[in-house]
C-alpha positions in Angstrom: -59.4 4.5 -126.1 -62.6 4.3 -128.1 -62.8 8.1 -128.6 -59.3 8.1 -130.1 -60.2 5.3 -132.6 -63.3 7.2 -133.7 -61.3 10.4 -133.9 -58.6 8.7 -136.0 -61.2 7.3 -138.4 -62.9 10.7 -138.9 -59.5 12.4 -139.4 -58.5 9.7 -141.9 -61.7 10.1 -143.9 -61.2 13.9 -143.9 -57.6 13.7 -145.2 -58.7 11.1 -147.8 -61.5 13.3 -149.1 -59.1 16.2 -149.3 -56.6 14.2 -151.4 -59.4 13.0 -153.7 -60.6 16.6 -154.1 -57.1 17.8 -154.9 -56.6 15.1 -157.6 -60.0 15.9 -159.1 -59.2 19.7 -159.2 -55.7 19.0 -160.7 -57.2 17.0 -163.5 -59.8 19.6 -164.3 -57.3 22.6 -164.3 -55.5 21.8 -167.6 -58.9 21.4 -169.4 -60.1 24.8 -168.3 -56.9 26.6 -169.1 -56.5 24.9 -172.6 -60.0 26.3 -173.5 -58.6 29.8 -173.4 -55.9 29.1 -176.0 -56.8 30.6 -179.4 -56.0 28.1 -182.1 -56.1 29.4 -185.7 -53.9 28.5 -188.6 -52.4 30.7 -191.3 -52.6 29.6 -194.9 -48.8 30.1 -195.3 -47.1 26.7 -195.5 -43.9 28.0 -194.1 -45.3 29.6 -190.9 -48.2 28.6 -188.8 -49.8 31.2 -186.6 -51.5 30.3 -183.3 -52.6 33.3 -181.3 -49.5 35.5 -181.2 -47.0 32.8 -181.9 -45.6 32.3 -185.4 -43.0 29.6 -186.0 -40.7 30.2 -189.1 -38.6 27.1 -188.7 -38.4 24.2 -188.6 -41.2 23.2 -190.9 -43.6 20.5 -189.6 -42.8 16.9 -190.5 -39.5 17.8 -192.1 -36.6 15.3 -192.4 -33.1 16.7 -191.6 -29.6 15.2 -191.6 -28.1 17.6 -189.1 -28.4 17.0 -185.3 -28.8 20.7 -184.6 -31.8 22.8 -185.9 -32.8 26.4 -185.2 -36.2 27.0 -183.8 -37.1 30.5 -184.9 -40.3 32.5 -184.7 -42.2 35.6 -183.7 -44.4 36.2 -180.7 -45.3 39.1 -178.4 -42.4 41.5 -177.6 -40.6 40.5 -174.4 -42.6 37.3 -174.0 -41.1 34.2 -172.4 -40.6 31.4 -174.8 -40.1 27.8 -173.6 -39.1 25.1 -176.1 -39.3 21.4 -175.3 -37.5 19.0 -177.6 -38.2 15.4 -176.4 -38.8 16.7 -172.9 -35.5 18.8 -172.9 -36.3 22.4 -171.9 -34.9 25.5 -173.5 -36.0 28.9 -172.2 -35.5 32.3 -173.9 -37.2 35.7 -174.1 -38.4 37.3 -177.3 -36.7 40.6 -178.2 -38.4 44.0 -178.5 -39.7 43.0 -181.9 -41.0 39.7 -180.7 -38.4 37.6 -182.5 -36.7 34.6 -181.0 -34.3 31.9 -182.1 -32.9 28.9 -180.2 -30.6 26.1 -181.5 -31.7 22.7 -180.3 -30.2 19.3 -180.6 -32.2 16.5 -182.1 -32.1 12.8 -181.3 -32.0 10.2 -184.1 -35.5 9.5 -185.3 -38.7 11.4 -184.7 -38.4 14.5 -182.4 -41.4 16.4 -181.0 -40.8 20.2 -180.6 -43.3 22.0 -178.5 -43.1 25.8 -178.2 -44.9 27.7 -175.5 -45.1 31.5 -175.5 -46.2 33.3 -172.4 -46.9 37.1 -172.6 -47.1 39.7 -169.9 -50.9 39.2 -169.5 -50.3 35.5 -168.8 -51.8 34.4 -172.2 -50.2 31.1 -173.3 -50.0 30.0 -176.9 -48.6 26.7 -178.1 -47.2 25.3 -181.3 -46.0 21.8 -182.0 -43.7 20.5 -184.7 -42.4 17.0 -185.6 -38.9 16.9 -187.0 -37.2 13.6 -188.1 -33.4 13.4 -187.8 -31.6 10.8 -189.9 -27.9 10.0 -189.9 -28.1 9.2 -193.6 -27.4 11.9 -196.1 -30.6 13.3 -197.5 -29.2 13.0 -201.0 -28.8 9.2 -200.5 -32.3 9.0 -199.1 -33.7 10.9 -202.1 -31.7 8.7 -204.6 -33.0 5.5 -202.9 -36.5 6.9 -203.0 -36.4 7.8 -206.7 -34.8 4.4 -207.6 -37.5 2.6 -205.7 -40.2 4.7 -207.6 -38.5 3.8 -210.9 -38.4 0.1 -210.1 -42.0 0.1 -209.1 -43.0 1.8 -212.3 -41.1 -0.8 -214.4 -42.7 -3.6 -212.5 -46.2 -2.4 -213.5 
């Protein structure tokens, strides 16, 4: 009876150490793989380049009044492209020229669009954009903004 208790304690400690080691390794893995991502920016305001991934649309921090927006860009030919919009996944493959385009649906308010490109060599490049969707017409928003600017100027 005593041998079984000691054996159970030793087995429990071994399993516990194995679980702790697994958690430790899983937390270290994203850090080491993210260090291999080449982050550079292009001076072009319409397209940012990170590694071999160039996003042409949508622009970062843009405000739109349509629920659907096209995410277009260029990456390595035949690369897998995964697009997350508020944790909703869209998967496509770039064509022979490296071009891709996916229409995504936005939620009202701020939407985070994260684009991953994975080429044949396993190299991963990432781009992120924030797009705000409003149900108000953009013309109404611009008129309200300009009238607010005019009233502030007259108050001074």
